[in-house]
C-alpha positions in Angstrom: -70.4 28.0 -35.5 -68.8 28.3 -39.0 -70.5 30.7 -41.3 -71.2 29.3 -44.8 -69.6 31.2 -47.7 -71.7 32.4 -50.7 -70.6 31.2 -54.2 -69.3 34.7 -54.9 -67.2 34.7 -51.7 -65.8 31.3 -52.5 -64.9 32.4 -56.1 -63.2 35.6 -54.7 -61.2 33.7 -52.2 -60.3 31.1 -54.8 -59.0 33.8 -57.1 -57.1 35.4 -54.1 -55.5 32.0 -53.4 -54.2 31.7 -57.0 -52.8 35.2 -56.8 -51.0 34.5 -53.6 -49.7 31.1 -55.0 -48.3 32.6 -58.3 -47.1 35.7 -56.6 -45.2 33.7 -54.0 -43.8 31.4 -56.7 -42.6 34.5 -58.7 -41.0 36.0 -55.6 -39.3 32.8 -54.7 -37.7 32.5 -58.1 -36.7 36.2 -58.3 -35.1 36.1 -54.9 -33.2 32.9 -55.6 -35.1 30.9 -53.0 -36.0 28.6 -56.0 -33.3 28.0 -58.6 -34.3 29.7 -61.8 -32.6 27.1 -63.9 -34.8 24.3 -62.5 -38.0 26.1 -61.7 -39.4 28.7 -64.2 -40.9 32.0 -63.1 -44.6 32.4 -63.8 -43.7 35.5 -65.8 -41.8 33.4 -68.3 -44.7 31.1 -69.1 -46.6 33.5 -71.4 -43.7 33.7 -73.9 -43.2 29.9 -73.7 -46.9 29.3 -74.5 -46.8 31.8 -77.4 -43.8 30.0 -78.8 -45.6 26.7 -78.6 -48.7 28.1 -80.2 -46.8 29.8 -83.1 -45.0 26.6 -83.7 -48.2 24.7 -83.8 -47.0 22.3 -81.1 -49.6 23.3 -78.5 -52.6 22.8 -80.7 -51.4 19.5 -82.1 -50.5 18.1 -78.7 -54.0 18.9 -77.4 -55.7 17.2 -80.4 -53.5 14.2 -80.1 -54.1 13.8 -76.4 -57.8 14.4 -76.7 -58.1 11.5 -79.2 -56.9 8.8 -76.9 -58.2 10.5 -73.7 -61.8 10.6 -75.1 -61.6 6.9 -76.3 -60.0 5.7 -73.1 -62.5 7.6 -70.9 -65.4 6.2 -72.9 -64.3 2.6 -72.8 -63.0 2.7 -69.2 -66.1 4.4 -67.9 -68.7 2.3 -69.7 -67.0 -1.0 -69.0 -66.2 -0.1 -65.4 -69.7 1.2 -64.6 -71.4 -1.7 -66.3 -69.3 -4.3 -64.6 -69.8 -2.6 -61.2 -73.6 -2.5 -61.7 -73.7 -6.2 -62.7 -71.5 -7.3 -59.8 -73.6 -5.3 -57.4 -76.8 -6.9 -58.7 -75.7 -10.5 -59.2 -74.1 -12.1 -56.1 -72.8 -15.1 -58.1 -71.0 -12.8 -60.6 -69.6 -10.7 -57.7 -68.2 -13.8 -56.0 -66.8 -15.2 -59.2 -64.9 -11.9 -60.1 -63.9 -11.1 -56.5 -60.5 -12.8 -56.7 -59.7 -11.3 -60.1 -60.7 -7.8 -58.9 -58.5 -8.0 -55.8 -55.6 -9.3 -57.9 -55.7 -6.7 -60.6 -57.0 -3.6 -58.8 -53.7 -2.7 -57.1 -51.8 -2.7 -60.4 -51.3 0.9 -61.5 -52.0 2.0 -65.1 -48.3 2.7 -65.6 -47.5 -1.0 -65.1 -49.6 -1.8 -68.2 -47.5 0.3 -70.5 -45.1 -2.6 -71.5 -48.2 -4.7 -72.4 -49.8 -1.8 -74.3 -46.6 -1.6 -76.4 -46.6 -5.3 -77.1 -50.3 -5.6 -77.8 -51.1 -2.4 -79.6 -47.8 -0.9 -80.6 -46.7 2.8 -80.4 -50.0 4.3 -81.4 -53.2 5.8 -80.1 -54.7 2.3 -79.3 -52.0 1.6 -76.7 -52.5 5.0 -75.0 -56.2 4.5 -75.0 -55.8 1.1 -73.3 -53.6 2.6 -70.5 -56.1 5.4 -69.9 -59.1 3.0 -70.0 -57.5 0.7 -67.4 -56.9 3.7 -65.0 -60.5 4.9 -65.4 -62.1 1.5 -65.3 -61.5 0.8 -61.6 -62.8 4.2 -60.4 -66.1 3.7 -62.2 -66.3 0.0 -61.2 -66.1 0.7 -57.5 -68.3 3.8 -57.7 -71.1 1.8 -59.5 -70.6 -1.2 -57.3 -70.9 0.8 -54.0 -73.9 2.7 -55.4 -75.7 -0.6 -56.2 -74.9 -2.1 -52.8 -76.2 0.9 -51.0 -79.7 0.6 -52.6 -82.4 0.1 -50.1 -83.6 -3.6 -50.3 -87.2 -2.4 -49.7 -87.1 -0.8 -53.1 -86.7 -4.2 -54.7 -89.7 -5.5 -52.8 -91.7 -2.5 -53.9 -90.7 -3.0 -57.5 -91.7 -6.6 -57.4 -95.1 -5.7 -55.9 -95.7 -3.5 -59.0 -94.6 -6.2 -61.5 -91.0 -5.3 -61.9 -89.3 -8.2 -60.2 -87.4 -9.4 -63.3 -83.7 -8.6 -63.7 -84.4 -5.9 -66.3 -87.2 -4.6 -64.3 -85.0 -4.2 -61.2 -82.2 -2.7 -63.3 -84.3 0.0 -65.0 -86.8 0.7 -62.3 -84.7 0.5 -59.2 -80.9 0.1 -59.7 -80.2 2.8 -62.3 -82.3 5.5 -60.8 -81.2 4.8 -57.2 -77.5 4.4 -58.1 -77.3 7.3 -60.6 -75.8 9.8 -58.2 -73.0 7.4 -57.2 -72.3 6.4 -60.8 -72.2 10.0 -61.9 -69.7 10.7 -59.1 -67.5 7.9 -60.4 -67.7 9.3 -63.9 -66.7 12.7 -62.7 -63.7 11.4 -60.8 -62.8 9.4 -63.8 -62.5 12.6 -65.8 -59.6 13.8 -63.7 -58.0 10.3 -63.4 -58.1 10.1 -67.2 -56.0 13.3 -67.5 -53.6 12.1 -64.8 -53.1 9.0 -66.9 -52.4 10.8 -70.1 -48.7 11.4 -69.3 -48.2 7.8 -68.4 -50.0 6.7 -71.5 -47.7 8.8 -73.7 -44.4 7.8 -72.0 -43.6 5.4 -74.8 -43.7 8.0 -77.5 -47.4 8.4 -78.5 -47.8 12.0 -79.6 -49.7 14.3 -77.2 -49.3 16.6 -74.2 -47.4 14.0 -72.1 -45.0 13.3 -75.0 -44.4 17.0 -75.5 -43.7 17.4 -71.8 -41.1 14.6 -71.9 -39.4 16.2 -74.9 -39.3 19.6 -73.1 -37.9 18.0 -69.9 -35.1 16.3 -71.8 -34.1 19.7 -73.1 -34.5 21.3 -69.6 -37.2 23.6 -71.0 -39.0 23.7 -67.7 -41.1 26.6 -68.8 -42.6 24.5 -71.6 -43.2 21.6 -69.1 -45.2 23.9 -66.8 -47.1 25.3 -69.8 -48.4 21.8 -70.6 -49.0 21.1 -66.9 -51.3 24.1 -66.8 -52.8 23.2 -70.1 -53.8 19.8 -68.7 -55.2 21.4 -65.6 -57.3 23.8 -67.7 -58.5 20.9 -70.0 -59.6 19.0 -66.9 -61.4 22.1 -65.5 -63.2 22.5 -68.9 -64.3 18.8 -69.1 -65.4 18.9 -65.4 -67.4 22.1 -66.1 -69.1 20.6 -69.1 -69.8 17.4 -67.2 -71.6 19.4 -64.6 -74.3 20.3 -67.2 -74.7 16.6 -68.1 -74.9 15.7 -64.4 -77.6 18.2 -63.8 -79.6 17.0 -66.8 -79.3 13.3 -65.8 -80.2 13.9 -62.2 -82.8 16.6 -62.8 -85.4 14.3 -61.3 -83.8 14.8 -57.9 -84.7 18.5 -57.8 
């Protein structure tokens, strides 16, 4: 029988795993197992980050990316979750949109970049659109699945207490019962949004992705990795902060 690890043990093992990962990476570059011209050593990243900070590039890239990341996350999450809730509650709407959903769902966010350029131009609005598209489907399916899994007996119970109307079922049954699933979708969307930032900035919109593309064109792989780690840290921060929101929203479960 597997023994469960305490939070402290998990944290210690996680830290050890990172040490082994970066140590192995450093050793592979220093021994020539990985070509130093193509893969930077972890020891070179600190100086690369300092250069970006002193030049003001790092701070500006973060601010630029956060602007369209936040907007794209907001629009994609709200519209996706709302559409998923409505489709889960209204069978007629679900059937009406089923063909459209199956048609558009497989299209990746990157495929919308040409339309973003045509419709919005080379600005924050275009990047916001691409991120919103990527986040939309995660929240749509999370909310839809959460509503569909609600126990039908809860609707009957709500009707017995005078909450049989659409709004009554929405606020008394659907939202409370589907909240954990919706929150899971929102949390997944946080990561998907950061994954979409690079694609959203491929066409020249300033930000972390654009800075990575500039660095890669100059073969400055250490700078590229700096921004990769920056994006990972930003996701960790947003996920950590979202954890507090989730606990507050779902405190009734305790």
